[in-house]
C-alpha positions as CSV (number, residue, x, y, z in Angstrom):
1,M,23.1,52.3,45.2
2,E,24.2,53.6,41.9
3,E,21.6,53.0,39.1
4,R,22.5,50.2,36.7
5,P,22.7,51.4,33.1
6,P,20.1,49.8,30.8
7,S,21.3,46.7,29.1
8,S,20.8,46.3,25.3
9,P,18.0,43.6,25.4
10,R,15.8,46.3,27.0
11,V,15.1,47.7,23.6
12,A,13.1,44.6,22.7
13,W,10.2,45.6,24.9
14,E,10.4,49.4,24.9
15,E,8.1,49.5,21.9
16,S,5.3,47.8,23.9
17,G,5.1,50.8,26.2
18,A,6.5,49.2,29.3
19,P,8.2,51.6,31.8
20,R,12.0,51.8,31.2
21,E,13.2,52.7,34.7
22,R,12.3,50.9,37.8
23,K,10.5,53.1,40.3
24,P,10.5,52.7,44.1
25,P,7.5,50.8,45.4
26,P,4.4,52.9,46.1
27,E,2.4,53.0,49.2
28,P,2.2,51.2,51.6
29,Y,5.9,50.6,51.0
30,E,6.8,54.3,51.4
31,V,5.2,54.6,54.8
32,T,7.0,51.5,56.1
33,E,9.9,52.3,58.4
34,V,13.0,51.0,56.7
35,Q,15.5,49.3,59.0
36,P,19.1,50.5,58.8
37,L,21.1,48.6,56.2
38,R,23.4,46.1,57.8
39,A,26.0,43.6,56.7
40,D,23.3,40.9,56.8
41,A,19.5,40.8,56.8
42,D,18.9,39.6,60.3
43,W,16.2,42.2,60.5
44,L,14.1,40.2,58.1
45,P,11.5,38.1,60.0
46,V,12.0,35.1,57.8
47,Y,15.8,35.3,58.2
48,A,15.8,33.0,61.2
49,V,14.4,30.1,59.1
50,E,16.0,30.8,55.8
51,K,19.3,32.3,56.6
52,E,21.2,30.5,53.9
53,A,18.8,31.5,51.1
54,V,18.8,35.2,52.3
55,D,22.6,35.2,52.5
56,Y,23.1,33.7,49.1
57,I,20.7,36.2,47.5
58,E,22.6,39.1,49.0
59,A,25.9,37.6,48.0
60,Y,24.6,37.0,44.4
61,V,23.5,40.6,43.8
62,N,27.1,41.8,44.7
63,M,28.8,39.4,42.3
64,E,30.5,40.7,39.3
65,E,30.6,37.5,37.2
66,K,27.9,34.8,37.6
67,D,27.8,31.4,36.0
68,L,24.7,29.3,35.1
69,V,24.8,27.3,38.3
70,Q,25.0,30.5,40.4
71,K,22.1,32.0,38.5
72,M,20.0,28.9,39.0
73,Q,20.8,28.9,42.7
74,F,19.8,32.5,43.0
75,L,16.4,31.9,41.5
76,N,15.9,28.7,43.5
77,C,16.7,30.7,46.7
78,I,14.1,33.3,45.8
79,C,11.5,30.5,45.4
80,L,12.5,28.8,48.6
81,L,12.6,32.0,50.6
82,C,9.1,33.2,49.4
83,S,7.6,29.7,49.8
84,N,8.7,29.2,53.4
85,A,7.8,32.8,54.3
86,R,4.3,32.3,53.1
87,R,4.0,28.9,54.8
88,K,5.3,30.2,58.1
89,R,3.5,33.5,57.7
90,L,6.7,35.5,57.8
91,T,6.2,37.6,54.6
92,A,6.6,40.9,56.5
93,S,9.3,43.2,55.0
94,L,9.9,40.8,52.0
95,D,9.0,43.7,49.8
96,I,11.7,45.8,51.4
97,F,14.2,43.0,51.0
98,S,13.3,42.7,47.3
99,F,13.6,46.5,46.7
100,L,16.9,46.8,48.5
101,N,18.4,43.9,46.5
102,N,16.8,44.9,43.1
103,L,15.4,41.4,42.7
104,P,13.0,42.3,39.8
105,E,15.8,43.9,37.9
106,H,18.2,41.0,38.4
107,I,15.5,38.6,37.2
108,E,14.9,40.9,34.2
109,V,18.6,40.8,33.3
110,L,18.6,37.0,33.5
111,L,15.6,36.7,31.2
112,C,17.2,39.0,28.6
113,E,20.7,37.5,28.7
114,E,19.6,34.2,27.3
115,P,20.0,33.9,23.5
116,R,16.9,35.2,21.7
117,E,17.0,32.5,19.0
118,Q,17.6,29.5,21.4
119,L,16.1,27.7,24.3
120,T,19.0,25.6,25.6
121,T,18.7,26.0,29.4
122,A,15.9,26.0,32.0
123,L,16.9,29.5,33.2
124,R,13.7,31.2,31.9
125,Y,11.6,28.5,33.4
126,H,13.2,29.2,36.8
127,C,12.9,33.0,36.3
128,M,9.1,32.7,35.9
129,N,8.9,30.5,38.9
130,A,10.8,33.2,40.9
131,I,8.4,35.9,39.6
132,A,5.4,33.7,40.6
133,A,6.9,33.2,44.1
134,L,7.6,36.9,44.6
135,S,4.1,37.8,43.5
136,E,2.5,35.1,45.7
137,A,4.5,36.5,48.7
138,T,3.5,40.1,47.8
139,A,7.2,40.9,47.7
140,I,7.0,43.1,44.5
141,S,4.5,45.7,43.4
142,E,1.9,45.2,40.8
143,S,3.7,47.6,38.4
144,E,6.9,45.6,38.7
145,I,5.0,42.3,38.1
146,L,3.4,43.7,34.9
147,H,6.8,44.9,33.7
148,L,8.3,41.5,34.3
149,L,5.4,39.8,32.5
150,N,6.1,42.0,29.5
151,V,9.7,41.0,29.5
152,C,8.8,37.3,29.8
153,F,6.3,37.6,26.9
154,S,8.9,39.4,24.8
155,V,11.7,36.9,25.2
156,I,9.6,33.7,25.0
157,F,7.0,34.6,22.4
158,N,9.8,35.7,20.0
159,L,11.5,32.3,20.2
160,P,11.6,30.4,16.9
161,P,8.8,27.9,16.2
162,K,8.6,25.0,18.7
163,E,9.6,22.6,15.9
164,N,13.0,24.2,16.0
165,L,13.4,24.0,19.7
166,N,13.8,21.4,22.4
167,I,10.1,20.5,22.6
168,C,10.3,19.1,26.1
169,L,12.0,22.3,27.5
170,Y,9.7,24.5,25.4
171,N,6.5,22.8,26.9
172,H,7.9,23.1,30.4
173,T,8.7,26.8,29.9
174,L,5.2,27.7,28.6
175,S,3.7,25.6,31.4
176,A,5.7,27.7,33.9
177,M,4.4,30.9,32.2
178,D,0.8,29.8,32.5
179,N,1.4,28.8,36.1
180,M,3.0,32.2,36.8
181,L,0.0,34.1,35.2
182,W,-2.4,32.1,37.2
183,I,-0.6,32.9,40.5
184,V,-0.2,36.6,39.6
185,L,-3.9,36.7,38.8
186,H,-4.9,35.5,42.2
187,S,-2.1,36.6,44.5
188,H,-2.3,40.4,44.7
189,P,-4.7,41.6,47.4
190,T,-4.9,45.2,46.1
191,S,-6.8,44.3,42.9
192,S,-9.9,42.3,42.1
193,I,-9.5,39.4,39.8
194,D,-11.3,41.1,36.9
195,K,-9.1,44.2,37.3
196,Q,-5.9,42.1,37.5
197,L,-7.1,40.0,34.5
198,Q,-7.6,43.2,32.6
199,S,-4.1,44.4,33.4
200,I,-2.6,41.2,32.2
201,F,-4.6,41.3,29.0
202,E,-3.3,44.9,28.4
203,V,0.2,43.5,28.5
204,L,-0.6,40.6,26.3
205,L,-2.6,42.5,23.6
206,P,0.3,44.2,21.8
207,F,1.7,40.7,21.1
208,T,-1.6,39.5,19.5
209,I,-1.1,42.0,16.6
210,S,2.6,41.1,16.1
211,K,3.8,40.6,12.5
212,R,5.1,37.2,13.5
213,K,2.5,34.4,13.4
214,T,4.2,32.4,16.2
215,V,4.1,35.5,18.5
216,R,0.4,36.1,17.9
217,E,-0.5,32.4,18.4
218,R,1.5,32.2,21.7
219,A,-0.1,35.4,23.0
220,M,-3.6,34.3,22.1
221,E,-3.1,30.9,23.7
222,R,-2.2,32.6,27.0
223,I,-5.4,34.7,26.8
224,Q,-7.5,31.6,26.0
225,K,-6.0,29.7,28.9
226,L,-6.5,32.6,31.4
227,C,-10.1,32.9,30.3
228,G,-10.7,29.2,30.5
229,C,-9.0,28.6,33.8
230,T,-10.8,31.6,35.4
231,A,-14.2,30.5,34.2
232,S,-13.5,26.9,35.1
233,S,-12.3,27.8,38.6
234,F,-15.4,29.9,39.2
235,R,-17.6,27.2,37.9
236,Q,-16.1,24.7,40.4
237,Q,-16.5,27.2,43.2
238,L,-20.1,27.9,42.2
239,R,-20.9,24.2,42.4
240,R,-19.4,24.0,45.9
241,H,-21.5,27.0,47.0
242,E,-24.7,26.2,45.1
243,H,-26.4,24.8,48.2
244,S,-25.0,27.5,50.5
245,S,-27.0,30.4,51.8
246,Q,-24.1,32.6,50.6
247,A,-24.4,31.3,47.0
248,L,-26.2,34.3,45.6
249,S,-23.7,36.9,47.0
250,F,-20.8,34.7,46.0
251,F,-22.2,34.4,42.5
252,A,-22.7,38.2,42.2
253,S,-19.2,38.9,43.5
254,Q,-17.6,36.6,41.0
255,S,-19.7,37.4,37.9
256,C,-16.9,39.1,36.0
257,L,-16.7,36.0,33.7
258,Y,-19.8,34.0,34.5
259,S,-23.3,35.3,34.7
260,S,-26.9,35.1,33.6
261,G,-28.4,38.6,34.2
262,L,-28.0,41.6,31.9
263,P,-25.7,43.7,34.2
264,A,-23.7,40.5,34.8
265,R,-23.4,39.9,31.1
266,K,-21.9,43.3,30.6
267,A,-19.5,42.5,33.5
268,C,-18.7,39.2,31.8
269,A,-17.7,40.9,28.6
270,Q,-15.9,43.7,30.4
271,P,-12.5,42.2,30.9
272,L,-12.5,40.5,27.5
273,G,-15.0,42.3,25.3
274,K,-13.7,45.8,26.2
275,N,-10.0,45.0,25.5
276,L,-10.1,42.3,22.8
277,H,-10.7,43.1,19.1
278,P,-13.6,41.1,17.6
279,S,-11.2,39.0,15.6
280,Q,-9.4,38.1,18.8
281,R,-12.6,37.0,20.4
282,T,-13.3,34.9,17.4
283,D,-9.9,33.3,17.7
284,I,-10.7,32.4,21.3
285,V,-14.1,30.9,20.3
286,L,-12.5,28.8,17.5
287,A,-9.6,27.7,19.7
288,T,-12.2,26.8,22.4
289,L,-14.2,24.7,20.0
290,E,-10.9,23.0,18.8
291,K,-10.0,22.1,22.4
292,I,-13.5,20.6,23.1
293,T,-13.8,18.7,19.8
294,G,-10.1,17.7,19.4
295,D,-7.8,15.2,21.1
296,Y,-6.6,17.3,24.1
297,S,-6.1,16.7,27.8
298,S,-8.9,16.7,30.3
299,D,-7.6,20.0,31.8
300,E,-7.6,21.7,28.5
301,K,-11.1,20.4,27.7
302,E,-12.3,21.6,31.1
303,W,-11.2,25.2,30.7
304,A,-12.5,25.2,27.1
305,E,-15.9,24.1,28.2
306,A,-15.9,26.8,30.8
307,I,-15.2,29.4,28.1
308,L,-17.9,27.9,25.9
309,D,-20.3,28.5,28.8
310,V,-19.3,32.1,28.8
311,V,-19.9,32.3,25.1
312,R,-23.3,30.8,25.4
313,R,-24.3,33.4,28.0
314,D,-23.2,36.3,25.8
315,P,-23.3,35.2,22.2
316,G,-23.7,38.8,20.9
317,T,-20.2,39.6,22.2
318,W,-18.4,36.4,21.1
319,L,-20.1,35.2,17.9
320,M,-19.9,38.4,15.9
321,D,-17.8,37.0,13.1
322,V,-20.5,34.9,11.5
323,P,-18.7,33.8,8.3
324,E,-15.6,32.7,10.2
325,I,-17.5,30.7,12.8
326,L,-19.8,29.2,10.2
327,G,-16.8,28.1,8.2
328,Y,-15.3,26.4,11.2
329,I,-18.5,24.6,12.0
330,Q,-19.0,23.5,8.3
331,T,-15.5,22.1,8.2
332,N,-15.6,20.2,11.5
333,L,-19.1,18.8,11.1
334,K,-17.5,16.3,8.8
335,I,-16.0,14.6,11.9
336,E,-18.0,11.4,12.5
337,S,-18.6,12.0,16.2
338,T,-22.0,12.5,17.7
339,S,-20.8,14.5,20.7
340,V,-18.7,16.8,18.4
341,Q,-21.7,17.4,16.1
342,Q,-24.0,18.1,19.0
343,I,-21.6,20.8,20.3
344,L,-21.2,22.4,16.9
345,F,-24.9,22.4,16.2
346,S,-25.6,24.0,19.6
347,V,-23.2,26.8,18.7
348,L,-24.9,27.1,15.2
349,D,-28.3,27.5,16.9
350,L,-27.0,30.3,19.1
351,L,-25.5,32.0,16.1
352,A,-28.7,31.7,14.2
353,I,-30.8,33.1,17.0
354,Q,-28.4,36.0,17.6
355,F,-27.7,36.9,14.0
356,P,-30.4,35.3,11.8
357,K,-30.0,37.5,8.7
358,D,-26.2,37.2,8.8
359,V,-26.3,33.5,9.2
360,L,-28.8,33.0,6.3
361,R,-26.8,35.3,4.0
362,S,-23.4,33.8,4.9
363,M,-24.7,30.2,4.4
364,L,-25.8,31.2,0.9
365,T,-22.7,33.1,-0.1
366,D,-19.7,32.1,2.0
367,L,-20.0,28.3,2.4
368,P,-19.5,25.7,-0.4
369,Q,-23.0,25.5,-2.0
370,T,-22.8,22.0,-3.3
371,D,-21.4,20.5,0.0
372,S,-23.9,18.3,1.8
373,T,-22.6,19.6,5.2
374,T,-23.8,23.1,4.2
375,L,-27.2,21.7,3.5
376,D,-27.2,19.9,6.9
377,M,-26.5,23.3,8.6
378,W,-29.2,25.0,6.5
379,S,-31.9,22.4,7.3
380,S,-30.9,22.6,11.0
381,V,-31.1,26.4,11.2
382,L,-34.5,26.9,9.5
383,P,-36.5,25.1,12.1
384,V,-34.8,27.1,14.8
385,L,-35.5,30.4,13.0
386,K,-39.1,29.4,12.4
387,T,-39.7,30.2,16.1
388,S,-38.8,33.8,15.4
389,E,-41.5,36.3,14.3
390,H,-39.0,37.9,11.9
391,I,-37.9,34.8,10.0
392,L,-40.0,35.6,6.9
393,D,-38.7,39.1,6.8
394,E,-35.1,38.0,7.3
395,L,-35.4,35.3,4.6
396,S,-37.1,37.6,2.2
397,N,-34.4,40.2,2.6
398,V,-31.7,37.5,2.0
399,L,-33.5,36.1,-1.1
400,Q,-33.7,39.5,-2.6
401,D,-30.0,40.1,-2.3
402,Q,-28.7,41.2,-5.7
403,R,-25.3,39.5,-5.3
404,L,-27.0,36.2,-4.4
405,C,-29.3,36.4,-7.4
406,E,-26.3,37.1,-9.7
407,N,-24.4,34.1,-8.2
408,C,-27.4,31.9,-8.9
409,N,-28.2,33.4,-12.3
410,V,-31.9,34.0,-11.4
411,T,-34.0,37.1,-10.9
412,T,-35.0,38.5,-7.5
413,A,-38.6,37.7,-8.4
414,E,-37.8,34.1,-9.0
415,L,-35.7,33.7,-5.9
416,S,-38.1,35.5,-3.6
417,L,-40.7,32.9,-4.6
418,L,-38.9,30.5,-2.2
419,R,-40.1,32.4,0.9
420,L,-43.4,30.7,0.3
421,T,-41.9,27.4,1.1
422,V,-41.3,28.1,4.8
423,I,-44.6,29.6,5.7
424,Q,-48.1,28.2,6.3
425,P,-49.2,26.4,3.0
426,T,-52.5,28.2,2.6
427,E,-54.5,28.1,-0.6
428,E,-53.4,31.5,-1.6
429,N,-49.7,30.8,-0.9
430,M,-49.9,27.6,-3.0
431,Q,-51.4,29.4,-5.9
432,Q,-48.6,32.0,-5.8
433,L,-46.0,29.2,-5.5
434,C,-47.4,27.2,-8.5
435,Q,-45.4,28.9,-11.2
436,P,-43.9,26.1,-13.4
437,A,-41.6,28.3,-15.5
438,R,-40.0,29.9,-12.5
439,L,-39.8,26.7,-10.6
440,Q,-38.1,25.1,-13.6
441,R,-35.4,27.7,-13.6
442,L,-34.9,27.5,-9.9
443,L,-34.4,23.7,-10.2
444,K,-31.2,24.4,-12.1
445,I,-29.6,26.4,-9.2
446,E,-26.2,25.1,-8.1
447,S,-26.9,25.6,-4.4
448,L,-28.1,22.8,-2.2
449,P,-29.7,25.1,0.4
450,L,-31.8,26.9,-2.2
451,L,-32.5,23.7,-4.1
452,W,-33.7,22.3,-0.8
453,L,-36.2,25.2,-0.6
454,V,-37.3,24.6,-4.2
455,L,-38.0,20.9,-3.6
456,T,-39.7,21.7,-0.3
457,G,-42.2,23.8,-2.4
458,L,-42.6,21.0,-4.9
459,V,-43.3,18.5,-2.2
460,L,-46.2,20.8,-1.0
461,L,-47.5,21.2,-4.5
462,S,-47.2,17.4,-5.3
463,E,-49.4,16.6,-2.3
464,R,-52.3,18.4,-4.0
465,P,-54.2,16.5,-6.7
466,E,-54.9,19.8,-8.6
467,T,-51.2,20.7,-8.9
468,A,-49.6,17.2,-9.1
469,G,-50.0,17.3,-12.9
470,V,-48.0,20.5,-13.0
471,I,-45.2,18.9,-11.1
472,R,-45.3,15.9,-13.4
473,A,-44.0,18.2,-16.2
474,L,-41.0,19.1,-14.1
475,F,-39.8,15.5,-13.5
476,P,-36.7,15.7,-15.8
477,E,-35.4,18.7,-13.8
478,V,-36.3,17.0,-10.5
479,M,-34.6,13.8,-11.5
480,E,-31.5,15.8,-12.4
481,T,-31.1,17.0,-8.8
482,L,-30.2,13.4,-7.8
483,R,-26.7,14.0,-9.2
484,F,-25.8,15.9,-6.0
485,A,-26.1,12.6,-4.1
486,S,-27.4,14.5,-1.1
487,T,-29.6,12.6,1.4
488,P,-32.0,15.5,2.2
489,I,-32.3,16.3,-1.5
490,T,-32.9,12.7,-2.4
491,L,-35.5,12.2,0.2
492,K,-37.5,15.2,-1.1
493,V,-37.2,13.9,-4.6
494,L,-38.6,10.5,-3.5
495,N,-41.5,12.2,-1.8
496,I,-42.3,14.2,-4.9
497,F,-42.3,11.1,-7.1
498,R,-44.4,9.2,-4.6
499,N,-47.0,12.0,-4.2
500,V,-47.3,12.5,-8.0
501,M,-47.7,8.7,-8.6
502,R,-50.4,8.5,-6.0
503,N,-52.3,11.6,-7.3
504,L,-52.1,10.7,-11.0
505,G,-54.3,8.0,-12.5
506,K,-52.6,4.7,-13.5
507,R,-52.8,5.7,-17.2
508,Q,-51.1,9.0,-16.6
509,A,-48.5,7.5,-14.3
510,S,-47.6,4.6,-16.5
511,P,-45.5,6.5,-19.1
512,I,-43.1,7.8,-16.3
513,A,-43.0,4.6,-14.3
514,L,-40.1,3.0,-16.4
515,Q,-38.1,6.2,-16.3
516,L,-38.5,6.4,-12.5
517,A,-37.5,2.7,-12.1
518,E,-34.2,3.3,-13.8
519,K,-33.5,6.3,-11.5
520,I,-34.6,4.4,-8.3
521,L,-32.6,1.2,-8.7
522,P,-29.2,2.8,-7.8
523,L,-30.7,4.1,-4.5
524,F,-31.3,0.6,-3.1
525,N,-27.8,0.5,-1.5
526,H,-27.7,4.3,-0.6
527,V,-25.8,5.2,2.6
528,S,-29.0,6.5,4.2
529,S,-31.4,3.9,5.5
530,E,-34.3,6.3,4.9
531,V,-33.3,6.6,1.2
532,R,-33.0,2.8,0.9
533,E,-36.4,2.2,2.4
534,G,-38.1,5.1,0.5
535,S,-36.6,4.0,-2.9
536,I,-37.6,0.3,-2.4
537,R,-41.2,1.2,-1.5
538,L,-41.4,3.6,-4.4
539,F,-40.1,0.9,-6.8
540,K,-43.0,-1.4,-5.7
541,E,-45.5,1.4,-6.4
542,V,-43.9,2.0,-9.8
543,M,-44.4,-1.6,-10.7
544,D,-48.1,-1.4,-9.7
545,A,-48.6,1.7,-11.9
546,V,-47.4,0.1,-15.1
547,V,-50.2,-0.8,-17.6
548,W,-50.1,-4.1,-19.4
549,C,-48.7,-2.6,-22.7
550,K,-45.6,-1.3,-20.9
551,K,-44.8,-4.3,-18.8
552,R,-42.4,-5.9,-21.3
553,N,-40.0,-2.9,-21.0
554,M,-40.5,-2.8,-17.3
555,K,-39.5,-6.4,-16.8
556,K,-35.8,-5.6,-17.6
557,A,-35.7,-3.1,-14.7
558,V,-37.5,-5.5,-12.4
559,R,-35.0,-8.3,-13.1
560,R,-32.1,-5.9,-12.3
561,G,-33.8,-5.2,-9.0
562,L,-34.1,-8.9,-7.8
563,L,-30.5,-9.4,-6.5
564,P,-30.3,-6.0,-4.7
565,L,-33.6,-6.7,-3.1
566,L,-32.3,-10.1,-1.9
567,F,-29.3,-8.5,-0.4
568,Q,-31.3,-5.7,1.3
569,M,-33.4,-8.4,3.0
570,S,-30.3,-8.7,5.2
571,D,-30.2,-5.0,5.9
572,E,-29.4,-4.1,9.5
573,T,-32.3,-1.6,9.5
574,P,-35.5,-3.8,10.1
575,S,-37.8,-1.5,8.1
576,V,-35.5,-1.7,5.1
577,A,-35.3,-5.5,5.3
578,Q,-39.1,-5.7,5.5
579,A,-39.6,-3.3,2.6
580,S,-37.1,-5.4,0.5
581,G,-39.0,-8.6,1.2
582,E,-42.3,-7.0,0.3
583,A,-40.9,-5.6,-2.9
584,L,-39.3,-8.9,-3.9
585,V,-42.8,-10.5,-3.6
586,A,-44.2,-7.8,-5.9
587,C,-41.3,-8.4,-8.4
588,A,-42.0,-12.2,-8.4
589,K,-45.7,-11.5,-9.0
590,F,-44.9,-9.0,-11.8
591,L,-42.6,-11.6,-13.5
592,K,-45.0,-14.5,-12.7
593,W,-42.4,-16.5,-10.9
594,K,-44.5,-18.6,-8.6
595,E,-41.6,-20.3,-6.7
596,L,-39.8,-17.0,-6.1
597,K,-43.0,-15.5,-4.8
598,H,-43.5,-18.4,-2.4
599,Q,-39.9,-18.3,-1.1
600,A,-40.0,-14.4,-0.8
601,R,-43.3,-14.6,1.2
602,E,-41.6,-17.2,3.5
603,E,-38.5,-14.9,3.7
604,N,-36.4,-17.9,2.9
605,T,-33.1,-16.4,1.6
606,V,-31.6,-19.8,0.8
607,G,-34.6,-20.6,-1.4
608,I,-34.6,-17.2,-3.0
609,R,-30.9,-17.6,-4.0
610,M,-31.6,-21.0,-5.7
611,C,-34.7,-19.5,-7.5
612,L,-32.6,-16.7,-9.0
613,L,-29.8,-19.1,-10.1
614,Q,-32.2,-21.8,-11.5
615,Q,-34.9,-19.6,-13.0
616,D,-32.7,-18.0,-15.7
617,R,-29.2,-19.6,-16.0
618,R,-28.3,-17.1,-18.7
619,R,-28.3,-14.3,-16.0
620,V,-25.9,-16.1,-13.6
621,E,-22.8,-14.2,-14.9
622,G,-24.7,-11.0,-14.7
623,Y,-25.6,-11.7,-11.0
624,L,-21.9,-12.4,-10.3
625,W,-20.9,-9.0,-11.6
626,Q,-23.8,-7.4,-9.9
627,S,-22.7,-8.9,-6.5
628,L,-19.1,-7.6,-6.5
629,P,-19.9,-4.0,-5.3
630,Y,-21.7,-5.4,-2.3
631,L,-18.4,-6.9,-1.0
632,E,-17.5,-3.3,-0.1
633,D,-20.8,-2.4,1.6
634,S,-20.6,-0.7,5.0
635,Q,-22.9,-3.4,6.5
636,A,-21.3,-6.7,7.5
637,S,-24.6,-8.5,6.9
638,L,-24.7,-7.4,3.3
639,R,-21.0,-8.4,2.8
640,C,-21.8,-11.8,4.2
641,E,-24.8,-12.2,1.8
642,A,-22.7,-11.1,-1.2
643,V,-19.9,-13.6,-0.4
644,T,-22.4,-16.4,0.2
645,F,-24.2,-15.7,-3.1
646,L,-20.9,-15.5,-5.1
647,G,-19.7,-18.9,-3.8
648,L,-23.1,-20.5,-4.5
649,A,-23.3,-19.0,-8.0
650,V,-19.8,-20.2,-9.0
651,Q,-20.7,-23.7,-7.7
652,H,-24.0,-23.7,-9.5
653,S,-22.5,-22.7,-12.9
654,R,-19.2,-24.3,-13.7
655,E,-18.9,-22.5,-17.0
656,Q,-17.4,-19.3,-15.7
657,S,-14.4,-17.8,-17.5
658,E,-11.0,-17.8,-15.8
659,E,-11.2,-14.0,-16.0
660,M,-14.4,-14.0,-14.0
661,L,-13.0,-16.4,-11.3
662,N,-9.8,-14.3,-11.0
663,E,-11.9,-11.1,-10.6
664,I,-14.0,-12.7,-7.9
665,C,-10.9,-13.9,-6.0
666,N,-9.2,-10.5,-6.2
667,A,-12.4,-8.9,-4.9
668,L,-12.7,-11.3,-2.0
669,Q,-9.1,-11.2,-0.8
670,P,-9.4,-7.9,1.2
671,L,-12.3,-9.5,3.1
672,E,-9.8,-12.0,4.6
673,D,-8.8,-9.1,6.9
674,D,-12.4,-7.8,7.5
675,A,-13.3,-6.5,10.9
676,H,-16.2,-8.9,11.1
677,P,-15.3,-12.5,11.9
678,A,-18.2,-14.0,9.9
679,V,-17.1,-12.1,6.8
680,R,-13.5,-13.2,7.2
681,S,-14.5,-16.9,7.6
682,L,-16.9,-16.8,4.6
683,A,-14.3,-15.0,2.4
684,A,-11.5,-17.5,3.3
685,G,-13.7,-20.5,2.5
686,T,-15.0,-19.1,-0.7
687,I,-11.5,-18.1,-2.0
688,Q,-10.3,-21.7,-1.2
689,M,-13.3,-23.1,-3.2
690,L,-12.6,-20.7,-6.1
691,R,-8.9,-21.8,-6.3
692,H,-10.0,-25.4,-6.4
693,E,-12.4,-24.5,-9.3
694,R,-9.6,-22.9,-11.2
695,Q,-7.3,-25.9,-10.7
696,Q,-10.1,-28.2,-12.0
697,A,-10.7,-25.9,-15.0
698,A,-7.0,-25.8,-15.8
699,S,-6.8,-29.6,-15.5
700,A,-9.8,-30.0,-17.8
701,R,-8.2,-27.7,-20.4
702,S,-5.0,-29.7,-20.3
703,R,-6.8,-33.0,-20.8
704,L,-8.8,-31.4,-23.7
705,A,-5.5,-30.1,-25.3
706,A,-4.0,-33.6,-25.0
707,L,-7.0,-35.2,-26.6
708,C,-6.9,-32.7,-29.5
709,C,-3.2,-33.5,-30.1
710,W,-3.5,-37.3,-29.8
711,P,-4.8,-38.1,-33.4
712,C,-2.0,-36.0,-34.8
713,I,0.6,-38.0,-32.9
714,A,-1.0,-41.3,-33.9
715,I,-0.9,-40.4,-37.5
């Protein structure tokens, strides 16, 4: 047969290094006795059961002009022929039939004839099904398969973005490609799976460095799916064999992607680690995490979990790009899902154990330093690293990094002081740490992880009576750290305040008590239950520390705390509710309000409400304004309490301005659609009552205006 001249589309893949001409099949094909060429293929074993398919294929290859229907029929006949040949075990001589009829070349021509910028027919879909069928029936050689794979990748990866294509046809086409790759990976008997996988990767890799983003993404997705499906398939097989006497040998034979021993780990990395650039491995890791944590199908999640298992067994190969992976974790930890956070923190732990110095440095230089998520990661990593003998050396090296010191505007001597905060707090270490001037400068650092270390050191020093007075002098700087609104930072600040108050005498503590009370009050409704409880208990201690001459000034702060404490008695966290009740009793005792103290001890919220409204009628409007923010509280119990109090306060005092009533109505209206039924019901009833109050107020004003005008009319 005369050799077909190369068609123009062939240029598209010549740069990737694929062979241009088609070579005859290698052994064992060359030693097979070729039957004489006849007018038909009755010499083919499968011919008896698939005569029509064979005849059509032979007729097609001799056609000069072919329409789309004929092309589709040709490809379908190949699939039918190979499928039935395999099913009936009549695959003998199919390779010869394929060679004599140039089936790979005809498929290649069909792939390339389609418009490069369009996807309007299912022809490429059927081409890949035909390639898979020929591979599964061992009808074409491995070199021919790889060449056809290269052609498929070239014509499909270079398509426009999927947004510009028929999305349904596009998805089916890529699904056919993935299915074809999976069949090719497992069908050829002359290669092991790891060798075949490596061969496929070698064809895919040139596309992963393409100048076009869509090409790179499509190629990387194929690599990810191959890795995941292979690992997932092996994991399923391992589970089926785990109770078998052959489990150990099976495990060893399949350990190219999944292993636990050192030699196997090298084998695990061999197909991927040897051929993939570190950035490509990172792309696979990030895509894997995205599949696990995102909204994807169960199949995609399964192969992603399988890849993650591989990563966990060989983190040194897969987690090399510390800044990139840390950045992904930091961004996605904001997802409010316990399962997602557990997965990301497990990867973070692996990363910290494998590359401790890189993780510490990257957290302090590459991540947003005032983001609370960065601090969550930092406080999670340090306990993990404390199990390492080298943690002190690693942290010391990082803290002496000149670039880090310049970013924080501190000296290496000042920053290296923080290493003392993570080691055993011996007498000698605490003496070295107690350097007020340096600690004062460190408290001004705009980095939550480093600030967390500074405050950790101050907590240790505040626990010691001999150094508590030194920490007292740093209170202004310590209080200033509350501006970050970070839960871990706030908890440490509360611990420092509490320790200092307990270690100082009442006379020394009294001057700072009022200042502390002002800072503590806003924390009563903090998002963290630990902060709420800690701030409420500290507020009670602050009141107890005030000497008689300072009580007059303290009373203003105590009165502002009454309503928040009433609301927090309904907190869904029992310990917070209990602390609020105890603090309210202390407030009543401080103010010498006997009835309030009695009702608070009885935990009678109805009685407490009435005490607040009747004890000081001048403060009712202040209570109303103070209640409004609680209508947006995350806890339904507090929203209910706020609505109830507002309705009662308006009824108790009928002298509220129309502006105040309108403000309350506007604040209550969103609660008519609240997720909690009790809140909806209370809000609807209160709004109806407020409207009635407004109508009565308007009617009273009309009558008053009429009375004012009556004498004038009479005159």
